[in-house]
PDBQT receptor file of N, H, CA, C and O in Angstrom, charges set to zero:
ATOM      1  N   MET A   1      15.102-216.582  34.951  1.00  0.00    +0.000 N 
ATOM      2  CA  MET A   1      15.669-217.832  34.646  1.00  0.00    +0.000 C 
ATOM      3  C   MET A   1      15.583-218.006  33.189  1.00  0.00    +0.000 C 
ATOM      4  O   MET A   1      14.616-217.478  32.639  1.00  0.00    +0.000 OA
ATOM      5  N   ALA A   2      16.477-218.694  32.424  1.00  0.00    +0.000 N 
ATOM      6  H   ALA A   2      17.263-219.122  32.870  1.00  0.00    +0.000 HD
ATOM      7  CA  ALA A   2      16.497-218.819  31.026  1.00  0.00    +0.000 C 
ATOM      8  C   ALA A   2      15.337-219.631  30.522  1.00  0.00    +0.000 C 
ATOM      9  O   ALA A   2      14.838-219.358  29.431  1.00  0.00    +0.000 OA
ATOM     10  N   ASP A   3      14.867-220.650  31.291  1.00  0.00    +0.000 N 
ATOM     11  H   ASP A   3      15.272-220.872  32.178  1.00  0.00    +0.000 HD
ATOM     12  CA  ASP A   3      13.784-221.393  30.669  1.00  0.00    +0.000 C 
ATOM     13  C   ASP A   3      12.427-220.673  30.639  1.00  0.00    +0.000 C 
ATOM     14  O   ASP A   3      11.479-221.218  30.075  1.00  0.00    +0.000 OA
ATOM     15  N   ASN A   4      12.305-219.556  31.182  1.00  0.00    +0.000 N 
ATOM     16  H   ASN A   4      13.075-219.114  31.641  1.00  0.00    +0.000 HD
ATOM     17  CA  ASN A   4      11.101-218.607  31.069  1.00  0.00    +0.000 C 
ATOM     18  C   ASN A   4      11.081-218.139  29.535  1.00  0.00    +0.000 C 
ATOM     19  O   ASN A   4       9.992-217.892  29.018  1.00  0.00    +0.000 OA
ATOM     20  N   VAL A   5      12.073-218.035  28.920  1.00  0.00    +0.000 N 
ATOM     21  H   VAL A   5      12.958-218.235  29.340  1.00  0.00    +0.000 HD
ATOM     22  CA  VAL A   5      12.150-217.656  27.471  1.00  0.00    +0.000 C 
ATOM     23  C   VAL A   5      11.691-218.785  26.572  1.00  0.00    +0.000 C 
ATOM     24  O   VAL A   5      11.116-218.527  25.515  1.00  0.00    +0.000 OA
ATOM     25  N   VAL A   6      11.909-219.937  26.932  1.00  0.00    +0.000 N 
ATOM     26  H   VAL A   6      12.376-220.146  27.792  1.00  0.00    +0.000 HD
ATOM     27  CA  VAL A   6      11.459-220.912  26.206  1.00  0.00    +0.000 C 
ATOM     28  C   VAL A   6       9.964-221.497  26.336  1.00  0.00    +0.000 C 
ATOM     29  O   VAL A   6       9.312-221.967  25.403  1.00  0.00    +0.000 OA
ATOM     30  N   CYS A   7       9.559-221.380  27.639  1.00  0.00    +0.000 N 
ATOM     31  H   CYS A   7      10.089-220.999  28.397  1.00  0.00    +0.000 HD
ATOM     32  CA  CYS A   7       8.183-221.906  27.892  1.00  0.00    +0.000 C 
ATOM     33  C   CYS A   7       7.158-220.812  27.916  1.00  0.00    +0.000 C 
ATOM     34  O   CYS A   7       7.335-219.949  28.776  1.00  0.00    +0.000 OA
ATOM     35  N   GLN A   8       6.172-220.697  27.168  1.00  0.00    +0.000 N 
ATOM     36  H   GLN A   8       6.028-221.398  26.469  1.00  0.00    +0.000 HD
ATOM     37  CA  GLN A   8       5.206-219.717  27.222  1.00  0.00    +0.000 C 
ATOM     38  C   GLN A   8       4.158-219.853  28.265  1.00  0.00    +0.000 C 
ATOM     39  O   GLN A   8       3.659-218.869  28.811  1.00  0.00    +0.000 OA
ATOM     40  N   GLY A   9       3.812-221.137  28.551  1.00  0.00    +0.000 N 
ATOM     41  H   GLY A   9       4.217-221.936  28.106  1.00  0.00    +0.000 HD
ATOM     42  CA  GLY A   9       2.926-221.586  29.558  1.00  0.00    +0.000 C 
ATOM     43  C   GLY A   9       3.170-222.927  30.161  1.00  0.00    +0.000 C 
ATOM     44  O   GLY A   9       3.744-223.822  29.540  1.00  0.00    +0.000 OA
ATOM     45  N   PHE A  10       2.726-223.052  31.379  1.00  0.00    +0.000 N 
ATOM     46  H   PHE A  10       2.260-222.325  31.883  1.00  0.00    +0.000 HD
ATOM     47  CA  PHE A  10       3.020-224.342  32.042  1.00  0.00    +0.000 C 
ATOM     48  C   PHE A  10       1.689-224.987  32.329  1.00  0.00    +0.000 C 
ATOM     49  O   PHE A  10       0.658-224.385  32.627  1.00  0.00    +0.000 OA
ATOM     50  N   GLU A  11       1.861-226.444  32.185  1.00  0.00    +0.000 N 
ATOM     51  H   GLU A  11       2.699-226.933  31.943  1.00  0.00    +0.000 HD
ATOM     52  CA  GLU A  11       0.844-227.405  32.545  1.00  0.00    +0.000 C 
ATOM     53  C   GLU A  11       1.305-228.346  33.525  1.00  0.00    +0.000 C 
ATOM     54  O   GLU A  11       2.352-228.956  33.306  1.00  0.00    +0.000 OA
ATOM     55  N   GLY A  12       0.661-228.536  34.564  1.00  0.00    +0.000 N 
ATOM     56  H   GLY A  12      -0.189-228.040  34.742  1.00  0.00    +0.000 HD
ATOM     57  CA  GLY A  12       0.954-229.504  35.635  1.00  0.00    +0.000 C 
ATOM     58  C   GLY A  12       0.557-231.068  35.081  1.00  0.00    +0.000 C 
ATOM     59  O   GLY A  12      -0.524-231.394  34.590  1.00  0.00    +0.000 OA
ATOM     60  N   ARG A  13       1.576-231.815  35.273  1.00  0.00    +0.000 N 
ATOM     61  H   ARG A  13       2.454-231.551  35.672  1.00  0.00    +0.000 HD
ATOM     62  CA  ARG A  13       1.516-233.188  34.963  1.00  0.00    +0.000 C 
ATOM     63  C   ARG A  13       2.305-234.144  36.051  1.00  0.00    +0.000 C 
ATOM     64  O   ARG A  13       3.149-233.679  36.817  1.00  0.00    +0.000 OA
ATOM     65  N   SER A  14       2.030-235.162  36.033  1.00  0.00    +0.000 N 
ATOM     66  H   SER A  14       1.345-235.539  35.411  1.00  0.00    +0.000 HD
ATOM     67  CA  SER A  14       2.839-236.061  37.118  1.00  0.00    +0.000 C 
ATOM     68  C   SER A  14       3.569-237.125  36.248  1.00  0.00    +0.000 C 
ATOM     69  O   SER A  14       3.039-237.535  35.215  1.00  0.00    +0.000 OA
ATOM     70  N   ILE A  15       4.739-237.557  36.650  1.00  0.00    +0.000 N 
ATOM     71  H   ILE A  15       5.169-237.224  37.489  1.00  0.00    +0.000 HD
ATOM     72  CA  ILE A  15       5.536-238.654  35.948  1.00  0.00    +0.000 C 
ATOM     73  C   ILE A  15       5.958-239.641  37.037  1.00  0.00    +0.000 C 
ATOM     74  O   ILE A  15       6.161-239.236  38.181  1.00  0.00    +0.000 OA
ATOM     75  N   SER A  16       6.088-240.863  36.721  1.00  0.00    +0.000 N 
ATOM     76  H   SER A  16       5.923-241.192  35.791  1.00  0.00    +0.000 HD
ATOM     77  CA  SER A  16       6.721-241.928  37.497  1.00  0.00    +0.000 C 
ATOM     78  C   SER A  16       8.085-242.178  37.147  1.00  0.00    +0.000 C 
ATOM     79  O   SER A  16       8.363-242.485  35.988  1.00  0.00    +0.000 OA
ATOM     80  N   LEU A  17       8.927-242.082  37.995  1.00  0.00    +0.000 N 
ATOM     81  H   LEU A  17       8.701-241.833  38.937  1.00  0.00    +0.000 HD
ATOM     82  CA  LEU A  17      10.383-242.407  37.893  1.00  0.00    +0.000 C 
ATOM     83  C   LEU A  17      10.848-243.297  39.042  1.00  0.00    +0.000 C 
ATOM     84  O   LEU A  17      10.345-243.306  40.166  1.00  0.00    +0.000 OA
ATOM     85  N   PRO A  18      11.949-244.101  38.590  1.00  0.00    +0.000 N 
ATOM     86  CA  PRO A  18      12.408-244.983  39.825  1.00  0.00    +0.000 C 
ATOM     87  C   PRO A  18      13.013-244.110  41.029  1.00  0.00    +0.000 C 
ATOM     88  O   PRO A  18      13.470-242.976  40.887  1.00  0.00    +0.000 OA
ATOM     89  N   VAL A  19      12.959-244.654  41.956  1.00  0.00    +0.000 N 
ATOM     90  H   VAL A  19      12.587-245.575  42.071  1.00  0.00    +0.000 HD
ATOM     91  CA  VAL A  19      13.235-243.936  43.373  1.00  0.00    +0.000 C 
ATOM     92  C   VAL A  19      14.741-243.526  43.238  1.00  0.00    +0.000 C 
ATOM     93  O   VAL A  19      15.112-242.456  43.722  1.00  0.00    +0.000 OA
ATOM     94  N   LYS A  20      15.598-244.343  42.602  1.00  0.00    +0.000 N 
ATOM     95  H   LYS A  20      15.296-245.212  42.209  1.00  0.00    +0.000 HD
ATOM     96  CA  LYS A  20      17.032-243.779  42.426  1.00  0.00    +0.000 C 
ATOM     97  C   LYS A  20      17.006-242.615  41.608  1.00  0.00    +0.000 C 
ATOM     98  O   LYS A  20      17.737-241.720  42.030  1.00  0.00    +0.000 OA
ATOM     99  N   VAL A  21      16.385-242.362  40.567  1.00  0.00    +0.000 N 
ATOM    100  H   VAL A  21      15.790-243.090  40.224  1.00  0.00    +0.000 HD
ATOM    101  CA  VAL A  21      16.280-241.191  39.771  1.00  0.00    +0.000 C 
ATOM    102  C   VAL A  21      15.886-239.988  40.538  1.00  0.00    +0.000 C 
ATOM    103  O   VAL A  21      16.490-238.919  40.451  1.00  0.00    +0.000 OA
ATOM    104  N   TRP A  22      14.775-240.210  41.349  1.00  0.00    +0.000 N 
ATOM    105  H   TRP A  22      14.284-241.079  41.419  1.00  0.00    +0.000 HD
ATOM    106  CA  TRP A  22      14.277-239.065  42.237  1.00  0.00    +0.000 C 
ATOM    107  C   TRP A  22      15.328-238.776  43.140  1.00  0.00    +0.000 C 
ATOM    108  O   TRP A  22      15.531-237.570  43.281  1.00  0.00    +0.000 OA
ATOM    109  N   SER A  23      16.049-239.533  43.790  1.00  0.00    +0.000 N 
ATOM    110  H   SER A  23      15.884-240.513  43.676  1.00  0.00    +0.000 HD
ATOM    111  CA  SER A  23      17.174-239.109  44.754  1.00  0.00    +0.000 C 
ATOM    112  C   SER A  23      18.222-238.462  43.890  1.00  0.00    +0.000 C 
ATOM    113  O   SER A  23      18.771-237.456  44.340  1.00  0.00    +0.000 OA
ATOM    114  N   LEU A  24      18.532-238.868  42.821  1.00  0.00    +0.000 N 
ATOM    115  H   LEU A  24      18.086-239.684  42.455  1.00  0.00    +0.000 HD
ATOM    116  CA  LEU A  24      19.578-238.091  41.939  1.00  0.00    +0.000 C 
ATOM    117  C   LEU A  24      19.116-236.717  41.628  1.00  0.00    +0.000 C 
ATOM    118  O   LEU A  24      19.895-235.766  41.701  1.00  0.00    +0.000 OA
ATOM    119  N   LEU A  25      17.878-236.583  41.285  1.00  0.00    +0.000 N 
ATOM    120  H   LEU A  25      17.246-237.355  41.226  1.00  0.00    +0.000 HD
ATOM    121  CA  LEU A  25      17.200-235.257  40.904  1.00  0.00    +0.000 C 
ATOM    122  C   LEU A  25      17.282-234.333  42.084  1.00  0.00    +0.000 C 
ATOM    123  O   LEU A  25      17.621-233.159  41.931  1.00  0.00    +0.000 OA
ATOM    124  N   GLU A  26      16.962-234.863  43.320  1.00  0.00    +0.000 N 
ATOM    125  H   GLU A  26      16.686-235.816  43.444  1.00  0.00    +0.000 HD
ATOM    126  CA  GLU A  26      17.055-234.175  44.522  1.00  0.00    +0.000 C 
ATOM    127  C   GLU A  26      18.564-233.596  44.785  1.00  0.00    +0.000 C 
ATOM    128  O   GLU A  26      18.809-232.446  45.150  1.00  0.00    +0.000 OA
ATOM    129  N   ARG A  27      19.508-234.607  44.530  1.00  0.00    +0.000 N 
ATOM    130  H   ARG A  27      19.309-235.541  44.233  1.00  0.00    +0.000 HD
ATOM    131  CA  ARG A  27      20.799-234.263  44.752  1.00  0.00    +0.000 C 
ATOM    132  C   ARG A  27      21.260-232.954  43.772  1.00  0.00    +0.000 C 
ATOM    133  O   ARG A  27      21.876-231.962  44.161  1.00  0.00    +0.000 OA
ATOM    134  N   VAL A  28      20.776-233.237  42.351  1.00  0.00    +0.000 N 
ATOM    135  H   VAL A  28      20.276-234.043  42.035  1.00  0.00    +0.000 HD
ATOM    136  CA  VAL A  28      21.166-232.119  41.520  1.00  0.00    +0.000 C 
ATOM    137  C   VAL A  28      20.445-230.743  41.821  1.00  0.00    +0.000 C 
ATOM    138  O   VAL A  28      20.951-229.649  41.570  1.00  0.00    +0.000 OA
ATOM    139  N   LYS A  29      19.270-230.924  42.357  1.00  0.00    +0.000 N 
ATOM    140  H   LYS A  29      18.859-231.812  42.561  1.00  0.00    +0.000 HD
ATOM    141  CA  LYS A  29      18.602-229.774  42.756  1.00  0.00    +0.000 C 
ATOM    142  C   LYS A  29      19.384-228.924  43.905  1.00  0.00    +0.000 C 
ATOM    143  O   LYS A  29      19.480-227.697  43.902  1.00  0.00    +0.000 OA
ATOM    144  N   LYS A  30      19.882-229.729  44.809  1.00  0.00    +0.000 N 
ATOM    145  H   LYS A  30      19.804-230.726  44.812  1.00  0.00    +0.000 HD
ATOM    146  CA  LYS A  30      20.589-229.172  45.906  1.00  0.00    +0.000 C 
ATOM    147  C   LYS A  30      21.930-228.552  45.426  1.00  0.00    +0.000 C 
ATOM    148  O   LYS A  30      22.336-227.463  45.831  1.00  0.00    +0.000 OA
ATOM    149  N   ASP A  31      22.569-229.317  44.549  1.00  0.00    +0.000 N 
ATOM    150  H   ASP A  31      22.238-230.201  44.219  1.00  0.00    +0.000 HD
ATOM    151  CA  ASP A  31      23.913-228.777  44.061  1.00  0.00    +0.000 C 
ATOM    152  C   ASP A  31      23.709-227.621  43.121  1.00  0.00    +0.000 C 
ATOM    153  O   ASP A  31      24.597-226.784  42.962  1.00  0.00    +0.000 OA
ATOM    154  N   ARG A  32      22.517-227.556  42.476  1.00  0.00    +0.000 N 
ATOM    155  H   ARG A  32      21.795-228.236  42.605  1.00  0.00    +0.000 HD
ATOM    156  CA  ARG A  32      22.358-226.509  41.467  1.00  0.00    +0.000 C 
ATOM    157  C   ARG A  32      21.701-225.265  42.275  1.00  0.00    +0.000 C 
ATOM    158  O   ARG A  32      21.526-224.210  41.666  1.00  0.00    +0.000 OA
ATOM    159  N   GLN A  33      21.356-225.372  43.560  1.00  0.00    +0.000 N 
ATOM    160  H   GLN A  33      21.498-226.230  44.055  1.00  0.00    +0.000 HD
ATOM    161  CA  GLN A  33      20.700-224.495  44.409  1.00  0.00    +0.000 C 
ATOM    162  C   GLN A  33      19.268-223.901  43.742  1.00  0.00    +0.000 C 
ATOM    163  O   GLN A  33      18.827-222.771  43.950  1.00  0.00    +0.000 OA
ATOM    164  N   ASP A  34      18.718-224.821  42.985  1.00  0.00    +0.000 N 
ATOM    165  H   ASP A  34      19.077-225.739  42.816  1.00  0.00    +0.000 HD
ATOM    166  CA  ASP A  34      17.374-224.501  42.396  1.00  0.00    +0.000 C 
ATOM    167  C   ASP A  34      16.220-224.450  43.567  1.00  0.00    +0.000 C 
ATOM    168  O   ASP A  34      16.204-225.286  44.470  1.00  0.00    +0.000 OA
ATOM    169  N   PRO A  35      15.333-223.472  43.472  1.00  0.00    +0.000 N 
ATOM    170  CA  PRO A  35      14.285-223.339  44.388  1.00  0.00    +0.000 C 
ATOM    171  C   PRO A  35      13.336-224.565  44.581  1.00  0.00    +0.000 C 
ATOM    172  O   PRO A  35      12.898-224.919  45.675  1.00  0.00    +0.000 OA
ATOM    173  N   THR A  36      13.071-225.170  43.385  1.00  0.00    +0.000 N 
ATOM    174  H   THR A  36      13.426-224.882  42.496  1.00  0.00    +0.000 HD
ATOM    175  CA  THR A  36      12.134-226.290  43.344  1.00  0.00    +0.000 C 
ATOM    176  C   THR A  36      12.704-227.394  42.534  1.00  0.00    +0.000 C 
ATOM    177  O   THR A  36      13.597-227.158  41.720  1.00  0.00    +0.000 OA
ATOM    178  N   LEU A  37      12.215-228.630  42.721  1.00  0.00    +0.000 N 
ATOM    179  H   LEU A  37      11.489-228.822  43.381  1.00  0.00    +0.000 HD
ATOM    180  CA  LEU A  37      12.604-229.793  42.064  1.00  0.00    +0.000 C 
ATOM    181  C   LEU A  37      11.921-229.583  40.659  1.00  0.00    +0.000 C 
ATOM    182  O   LEU A  37      12.490-230.092  39.693  1.00  0.00    +0.000 OA
ATOM    183  N   SER A  38      10.851-228.941  40.473  1.00  0.00    +0.000 N 
ATOM    184  H   SER A  38      10.389-228.528  41.258  1.00  0.00    +0.000 HD
ATOM    185  CA  SER A  38      10.440-228.642  39.089  1.00  0.00    +0.000 C 
ATOM    186  C   SER A  38      11.303-227.793  38.147  1.00  0.00    +0.000 C 
ATOM    187  O   SER A  38      11.478-227.972  36.941  1.00  0.00    +0.000 OA
ATOM    188  N   ASP A  39      11.787-226.875  38.902  1.00  0.00    +0.000 N 
ATOM    189  H   ASP A  39      11.644-226.730  39.881  1.00  0.00    +0.000 HD
ATOM    190  CA  ASP A  39      12.961-225.990  38.045  1.00  0.00    +0.000 C 
ATOM    191  C   ASP A  39      14.004-226.830  37.643  1.00  0.00    +0.000 C 
ATOM    192  O   ASP A  39      14.492-226.703  36.520  1.00  0.00    +0.000 OA
ATOM    193  N   THR A  40      14.431-227.736  38.492  1.00  0.00    +0.000 N 
ATOM    194  H   THR A  40      14.035-227.839  39.405  1.00  0.00    +0.000 HD
ATOM    195  CA  THR A  40      15.680-228.579  38.223  1.00  0.00    +0.000 C 
ATOM    196  C   THR A  40      15.361-229.449  36.986  1.00  0.00    +0.000 C 
ATOM    197  O   THR A  40      16.114-229.489  36.013  1.00  0.00    +0.000 OA
ATOM    198  N   ILE A  41      14.112-230.198  37.080  1.00  0.00    +0.000 N 
ATOM    199  H   ILE A  41      13.501-230.165  37.871  1.00  0.00    +0.000 HD
ATOM    200  CA  ILE A  41      13.710-231.171  36.014  1.00  0.00    +0.000 C 
ATOM    201  C   ILE A  41      13.390-230.342  34.634  1.00  0.00    +0.000 C 
ATOM    202  O   ILE A  41      13.633-230.800  33.517  1.00  0.00    +0.000 OA
ATOM    203  N   ARG A  42      12.859-229.166  34.856  1.00  0.00    +0.000 N 
ATOM    204  H   ARG A  42      12.661-228.794  35.763  1.00  0.00    +0.000 HD
ATOM    205  CA  ARG A  42      12.473-228.380  33.642  1.00  0.00    +0.000 C 
ATOM    206  C   ARG A  42      13.632-227.976  32.900  1.00  0.00    +0.000 C 
ATOM    207  O   ARG A  42      13.636-228.050  31.671  1.00  0.00    +0.000 OA
ATOM    208  N   VAL A  43      14.759-227.493  33.649  1.00  0.00    +0.000 N 
ATOM    209  H   VAL A  43      14.756-227.433  34.648  1.00  0.00    +0.000 HD
ATOM    210  CA  VAL A  43      16.072-226.982  33.022  1.00  0.00    +0.000 C 
ATOM    211  C   VAL A  43      16.779-228.329  32.261  1.00  0.00    +0.000 C 
ATOM    212  O   VAL A  43      17.138-228.378  31.084  1.00  0.00    +0.000 OA
ATOM    213  N   LEU A  44      16.863-229.275  33.157  1.00  0.00    +0.000 N 
ATOM    214  H   LEU A  44      16.572-229.235  34.113  1.00  0.00    +0.000 HD
ATOM    215  CA  LEU A  44      17.515-230.589  32.549  1.00  0.00    +0.000 C 
ATOM    216  C   LEU A  44      16.830-230.942  31.324  1.00  0.00    +0.000 C 
ATOM    217  O   LEU A  44      17.511-231.170  30.325  1.00  0.00    +0.000 OA
ATOM    218  N   LEU A  45      15.465-231.021  31.270  1.00  0.00    +0.000 N 
ATOM    219  H   LEU A  45      14.911-230.836  32.082  1.00  0.00    +0.000 HD
ATOM    220  CA  LEU A  45      14.733-231.536  30.183  1.00  0.00    +0.000 C 
ATOM    221  C   LEU A  45      14.905-230.611  28.962  1.00  0.00    +0.000 C 
ATOM    222  O   LEU A  45      15.188-231.081  27.860  1.00  0.00    +0.000 OA
ATOM    223  N   LEU A  46      14.720-229.209  29.181  1.00  0.00    +0.000 N 
ATOM    224  H   LEU A  46      14.489-228.827  30.076  1.00  0.00    +0.000 HD
ATOM    225  CA  LEU A  46      14.863-228.342  28.190  1.00  0.00    +0.000 C 
ATOM    226  C   LEU A  46      16.294-228.223  27.567  1.00  0.00    +0.000 C 
ATOM    227  O   LEU A  46      16.445-228.047  26.358  1.00  0.00    +0.000 OA
ATOM    228  N   GLN A  47      17.325-228.324  28.435  1.00  0.00    +0.000 N 
ATOM    229  H   GLN A  47      17.203-228.466  29.417  1.00  0.00    +0.000 HD
ATOM    230  CA  GLN A  47      18.516-228.618  27.837  1.00  0.00    +0.000 C 
ATOM    231  C   GLN A  47      18.863-229.872  26.992  1.00  0.00    +0.000 C 
ATOM    232  O   GLN A  47      19.584-229.813  25.996  1.00  0.00    +0.000 OA
ATOM    233  N   GLN A  48      18.391-230.824  27.384  1.00  0.00    +0.000 N 
ATOM    234  H   GLN A  48      17.806-230.872  28.193  1.00  0.00    +0.000 HD
ATOM    235  CA  GLN A  48      18.451-232.042  26.622  1.00  0.00    +0.000 C 
ATOM    236  C   GLN A  48      17.751-231.842  25.191  1.00  0.00    +0.000 C 
ATOM    237  O   GLN A  48      18.375-232.079  24.156  1.00  0.00    +0.000 OA
ATOM    238  N   LEU A  49      16.425-231.395  25.186  1.00  0.00    +0.000 N 
ATOM    239  H   LEU A  49      15.918-231.203  26.027  1.00  0.00    +0.000 HD
ATOM    240  CA  LEU A  49      15.678-231.007  24.026  1.00  0.00    +0.000 C 
ATOM    241  C   LEU A  49      16.516-230.138  23.231  1.00  0.00    +0.000 C 
ATOM    242  O   LEU A  49      16.632-230.417  22.038  1.00  0.00    +0.000 OA
ATOM    243  N   ALA A  50      17.098-229.166  23.682  1.00  0.00    +0.000 N 
ATOM    244  H   ALA A  50      17.003-228.939  24.651  1.00  0.00    +0.000 HD
ATOM    245  CA  ALA A  50      17.948-228.269  22.995  1.00  0.00    +0.000 C 
ATOM    246  C   ALA A  50      19.050-228.921  22.285  1.00  0.00    +0.000 C 
ATOM    247  O   ALA A  50      19.237-228.736  21.082  1.00  0.00    +0.000 OA
ATOM    248  N   GLU A  51      19.789-229.690  23.017  1.00  0.00    +0.000 N 
ATOM    249  H   GLU A  51      19.636-229.840  23.994  1.00  0.00    +0.000 HD
ATOM    250  CA  GLU A  51      20.978-230.546  22.603  1.00  0.00    +0.000 C 
ATOM    251  C   GLU A  51      20.613-231.484  21.465  1.00  0.00    +0.000 C 
ATOM    252  O   GLU A  51      21.453-231.760  20.608  1.00  0.00    +0.000 OA
ATOM    253  N   ASN A  52      19.473-231.943  21.436  1.00  0.00    +0.000 N 
ATOM    254  H   ASN A  52      18.791-231.718  22.132  1.00  0.00    +0.000 HD
ATOM    255  CA  ASN A  52      18.938-232.972  20.532  1.00  0.00    +0.000 C 
ATOM    256  C   ASN A  52      18.280-232.331  19.269  1.00  0.00    +0.000 C 
ATOM    257  O   ASN A  52      17.759-232.997  18.374  1.00  0.00    +0.000 OA
ATOM    258  N   SER A  53      18.361-230.922  19.291  1.00  0.00    +0.000 N 
ATOM    259  H   SER A  53      18.784-230.381  20.018  1.00  0.00    +0.000 HD
ATOM    260  CA  SER A  53      17.807-230.136  18.166  1.00  0.00    +0.000 C 
ATOM    261  C   SER A  53      16.174-230.114  17.928  1.00  0.00    +0.000 C 
ATOM    262  O   SER A  53      15.582-229.993  16.855  1.00  0.00    +0.000 OA
ATOM    263  N   TYR A  54      15.649-230.262  19.199  1.00  0.00    +0.000 N 
ATOM    264  H   TYR A  54      16.130-230.361  20.070  1.00  0.00    +0.000 HD
ATOM    265  CA  TYR A  54      14.187-230.041  19.164  1.00  0.00    +0.000 C 
ATOM    266  C   TYR A  54      13.612-228.793  19.372  1.00  0.00    +0.000 C 
ATOM    267  O   TYR A  54      12.402-228.625  19.219  1.00  0.00    +0.000 OA
ATOM    268  N   LEU A  55      14.464-227.788  19.750  1.00  0.00    +0.000 N 
ATOM    269  H   LEU A  55      15.446-227.925  19.874  1.00  0.00    +0.000 HD
ATOM    270  CA  LEU A  55      14.294-226.419  20.075  1.00  0.00    +0.000 C 
ATOM    271  C   LEU A  55      14.799-225.484  18.926  1.00  0.00    +0.000 C 
ATOM    272  O   LEU A  55      15.744-225.802  18.204  1.00  0.00    +0.000 OA
ATOM    273  N   GLU A  56      14.195-224.458  18.817  1.00  0.00    +0.000 N 
ATOM    274  H   GLU A  56      13.427-224.199  19.403  1.00  0.00    +0.000 HD
ATOM    275  CA  GLU A  56      14.690-223.383  17.927  1.00  0.00    +0.000 C 
ATOM    276  C   GLU A  56      15.967-222.873  18.419  1.00  0.00    +0.000 C 
ATOM    277  O   GLU A  56      16.291-223.059  19.592  1.00  0.00    +0.000 OA
ATOM    278  N   ASP A  57      16.828-222.143  17.468  1.00  0.00    +0.000 N 
ATOM    279  H   ASP A  57      16.564-221.991  16.516  1.00  0.00    +0.000 HD
ATOM    280  CA  ASP A  57      18.047-221.693  17.827  1.00  0.00    +0.000 C 
ATOM    281  C   ASP A  57      18.041-220.580  19.013  1.00  0.00    +0.000 C 
ATOM    282  O   ASP A  57      18.824-220.607  19.963  1.00  0.00    +0.000 OA
ATOM    283  N   ARG A  58      17.127-219.687  18.827  1.00  0.00    +0.000 N 
ATOM    284  H   ARG A  58      16.492-219.665  18.056  1.00  0.00    +0.000 HD
ATOM    285  CA  ARG A  58      16.925-218.769  19.932  1.00  0.00    +0.000 C 
ATOM    286  C   ARG A  58      16.667-219.395  21.356  1.00  0.00    +0.000 C 
ATOM    287  O   ARG A  58      17.185-218.907  22.361  1.00  0.00    +0.000 OA
ATOM    288  N   GLU A  59      15.894-220.430  21.393  1.00  0.00    +0.000 N 
ATOM    289  H   GLU A  59      15.473-220.826  20.577  1.00  0.00    +0.000 HD
ATOM    290  CA  GLU A  59      15.586-221.173  22.544  1.00  0.00    +0.000 C 
ATOM    291  C   GLU A  59      16.875-221.806  23.038  1.00  0.00    +0.000 C 
ATOM    292  O   GLU A  59      17.225-221.680  24.211  1.00  0.00    +0.000 OA
ATOM    293  N   LYS A  60      17.518-222.425  22.224  1.00  0.00    +0.000 N 
ATOM    294  H   LYS A  60      17.233-222.527  21.271  1.00  0.00    +0.000 HD
ATOM    295  CA  LYS A  60      18.858-223.107  22.529  1.00  0.00    +0.000 C 
ATOM    296  C   LYS A  60      19.903-221.999  23.134  1.00  0.00    +0.000 C 
ATOM    297  O   LYS A  60      20.577-222.283  24.124  1.00  0.00    +0.000 OA
ATOM    298  N   LYS A  61      20.004-220.740  22.500  1.00  0.00    +0.000 N 
ATOM    299  H   LYS A  61      19.457-220.509  21.695  1.00  0.00    +0.000 HD
ATOM    300  CA  LYS A  61      20.782-219.849  22.814  1.00  0.00    +0.000 C 
ATOM    301  C   LYS A  61      20.503-219.379  24.293  1.00  0.00    +0.000 C 
ATOM    302  O   LYS A  61      21.427-219.123  25.065  1.00  0.00    +0.000 OA
ATOM    303  N   ALA A  62      19.106-219.274  24.660  1.00  0.00    +0.000 N 
ATOM    304  H   ALA A  62      18.355-219.482  24.033  1.00  0.00    +0.000 HD
ATOM    305  CA  ALA A  62      18.623-218.769  26.032  1.00  0.00    +0.000 C 
ATOM    306  C   ALA A  62      19.049-219.942  27.093  1.00  0.00    +0.000 C 
ATOM    307  O   ALA A  62      19.185-219.707  28.294  1.00  0.00    +0.000 OA
ATOM    308  N   LEU A  63      19.221-221.091  26.571  1.00  0.00    +0.000 N 
ATOM    309  H   LEU A  63      19.110-221.281  25.595  1.00  0.00    +0.000 HD
ATOM    310  CA  LEU A  63      19.585-222.245  27.489  1.00  0.00    +0.000 C 
ATOM    311  C   LEU A  63      21.110-222.322  27.646  1.00  0.00    +0.000 C 
ATOM    312  O   LEU A  63      21.614-223.024  28.523  1.00  0.00    +0.000 OA
ATOM    313  N   GLY A  64      21.843-221.590  26.785  1.00  0.00    +0.000 N 
ATOM    314  H   GLY A  64      21.433-221.020  26.073  1.00  0.00    +0.000 HD
ATOM    315  CA  GLY A  64      23.204-221.789  26.702  1.00  0.00    +0.000 C 
ATOM    316  C   GLY A  64      23.805-222.999  25.913  1.00  0.00    +0.000 C 
ATOM    317  O   GLY A  64      24.914-223.496  26.109  1.00  0.00    +0.000 OA
ATOM    318  N   VAL A  65      22.874-223.385  24.984  1.00  0.00    +0.000 N 
ATOM    319  H   VAL A  65      21.973-222.980  24.825  1.00  0.00    +0.000 HD
ATOM    320  CA  VAL A  65      23.263-224.654  24.330  1.00  0.00    +0.000 C 
ATOM    321  C   VAL A  65      23.626-224.339  23.034  1.00  0.00    +0.000 C 
ATOM    322  O   VAL A  65      22.853-223.716  22.306  1.00  0.00    +0.000 OA
ATOM    323  N   THR A  66      24.971-224.784  22.583  1.00  0.00    +0.000 N 
ATOM    324  H   THR A  66      25.599-225.289  23.174  1.00  0.00    +0.000 HD
ATOM    325  CA  THR A  66      25.413-224.517  21.212  1.00  0.00    +0.000 C 
ATOM    326  C   THR A  66      25.600-225.750  20.525  1.00  0.00    +0.000 C 
ATOM    327  O   THR A  66      26.606-226.421  20.758  1.00  0.00    +0.000 OA
ATOM    328  N   THR A  67      24.755-226.117  19.715  1.00  0.00    +0.000 N 
ATOM    329  H   THR A  67      23.938-225.572  19.526  1.00  0.00    +0.000 HD
ATOM    330  CA  THR A  67      25.094-227.293  18.836  1.00  0.00    +0.000 C 
ATOM    331  C   THR A  67      24.729-227.053  17.243  1.00  0.00    +0.000 C 
ATOM    332  O   THR A  67      24.957-227.938  16.418  1.00  0.00    +0.000 OA
TER     333      THR A  67
């Protein structure tokens, strides 16, 4: 998966989101056929960070983001 190129290590944390957002994330997970909800959230977050130019060009490329 492309996000493995971006992340060198992982750290477990918890976040609180509205129930509606969790439901939407579950639906996106199913639609994308991601194995875990963490995968879905990680990719969505990394893509947004890349689109907002917080990641290096090689990381953007790995995520398929061209900005």
